[in-house]
C-alpha positions as YAML, in Angstrom:
chain: A
units: angstrom
residues:
- id: 1
  name: UNK
  ca: [132.95, 97.80, 103.31]
- id: 2
  name: UNK
  ca: [136.47, 98.29, 101.94]
- id: 3
  name: UNK
  ca: [136.32, 94.90, 100.22]
- id: 4
  name: UNK
  ca: [132.95, 95.56, 98.43]
- id: 5
  name: UNK
  ca: [134.10, 99.07, 97.37]
- id: 6
  name: UNK
  ca: [131.75, 100.62, 99.64]
- id: 7
  name: UNK
  ca: [132.40, 104.67, 100.64]
- id: 8
  name: UNK
  ca: [129.39, 105.08, 103.16]
- id: 9
  name: UNK
  ca: [126.56, 103.80, 105.05]
- id: 10
  name: UNK
  ca: [124.16, 104.64, 102.23]
- id: 11
  name: UNK
  ca: [126.15, 102.49, 99.87]
- id: 12
  name: UNK
  ca: [126.15, 99.92, 102.49]
- id: 13
  name: UNK
  ca: [122.43, 99.57, 102.82]
- id: 14
  name: UNK
  ca: [121.81, 99.65, 99.26]
- id: 15
  name: UNK
  ca: [124.27, 96.66, 98.86]
- id: 16
  name: UNK
  ca: [122.73, 94.74, 102.08]
- id: 17
  name: UNK
  ca: [119.07, 95.42, 100.51]
- id: 18
  name: UNK
  ca: [120.12, 94.20, 97.01]
- id: 19
  name: UNK
  ca: [121.52, 91.06, 98.47]
- id: 20
  name: UNK
  ca: [118.27, 90.49, 100.68]
- id: 21
  name: UNK
  ca: [116.29, 91.22, 97.46]
- id: 22
  name: UNK
  ca: [118.20, 88.61, 95.24]
- id: 23
  name: UNK
  ca: [117.45, 85.80, 98.45]
- id: 24
  name: UNK
  ca: [113.51, 86.83, 98.64]
- id: 25
  name: UNK
  ca: [113.22, 86.72, 94.56]
- id: 26
  name: UNK
  ca: [114.57, 83.25, 94.40]
- id: 27
  name: UNK
  ca: [112.11, 82.27, 96.97]
- id: 28
  name: UNK
  ca: [109.40, 83.88, 95.03]
- id: 29
  name: UNK
  ca: [108.96, 86.91, 97.48]
- id: 30
  name: UNK
  ca: [109.33, 90.53, 96.69]
- id: 31
  name: UNK
  ca: [111.23, 93.38, 99.01]
- id: 32
  name: UNK
  ca: [109.24, 96.13, 100.53]
- id: 33
  name: UNK
  ca: [110.61, 99.02, 102.54]
- id: 34
  name: UNK
  ca: [110.45, 102.40, 103.87]
- id: 35
  name: UNK
  ca: [111.52, 105.27, 102.01]
- id: 36
  name: UNK
  ca: [115.11, 105.04, 103.44]
- id: 37
  name: UNK
  ca: [115.83, 102.38, 101.17]
- id: 38
  name: UNK
  ca: [116.20, 104.87, 98.43]
- id: 39
  name: UNK
  ca: [119.26, 106.23, 100.05]
- id: 40
  name: UNK
  ca: [122.41, 104.82, 98.25]
- id: 41
  name: UNK
  ca: [120.60, 103.24, 95.26]
- id: 42
  name: UNK
  ca: [117.50, 101.10, 94.83]
- id: 43
  name: UNK
  ca: [117.14, 97.53, 94.61]
- id: 44
  name: UNK
  ca: [115.72, 96.69, 90.88]
- id: 45
  name: UNK
  ca: [112.16, 95.37, 92.17]
- id: 46
  name: UNK
  ca: [111.93, 97.04, 95.52]
- id: 47
  name: UNK
  ca: [108.31, 98.56, 96.72]
- id: 48
  name: UNK
  ca: [108.73, 101.78, 98.33]
- id: 49
  name: UNK
  ca: [106.50, 102.54, 101.28]
- id: 50
  name: UNK
  ca: [106.82, 106.70, 101.63]
- id: 51
  name: UNK
  ca: [106.18, 107.86, 105.24]
- id: 52
  name: UNK
  ca: [108.11, 111.31, 104.72]
- id: 53
  name: UNK
  ca: [106.28, 113.02, 101.91]
- id: 54
  name: UNK
  ca: [105.66, 113.41, 98.45]
- id: 55
  name: UNK
  ca: [109.18, 114.57, 97.77]
- id: 56
  name: UNK
  ca: [110.52, 111.33, 98.62]
- id: 57
  name: UNK
  ca: [108.04, 109.24, 96.62]
- id: 58
  name: UNK
  ca: [108.63, 111.40, 93.66]
- id: 59
  name: UNK
  ca: [112.30, 110.37, 94.04]
- id: 60
  name: UNK
  ca: [111.33, 106.83, 94.16]
- id: 61
  name: UNK
  ca: [109.10, 107.28, 91.22]
- id: 62
  name: UNK
  ca: [112.06, 108.98, 89.36]
- id: 63
  name: UNK
  ca: [114.39, 105.68, 90.03]
- id: 64
  name: UNK
  ca: [111.62, 103.63, 88.24]
- id: 65
  name: UNK
  ca: [110.19, 102.31, 91.82]
...
């Protein structure tokens, strides 16, 4: 985490999701995940499935999801 300048587990999760998204996009696939992927920053083309209620869906849509 230190090498990438990540300060907490939320940023680590976002870093990981963005790396996986890049690999999937290169293979013509899209990333999809539960609303936890909103924590720490959302991957640009991610699809978010909300299971924790309206407030989380609104958060994703305001981030461009």
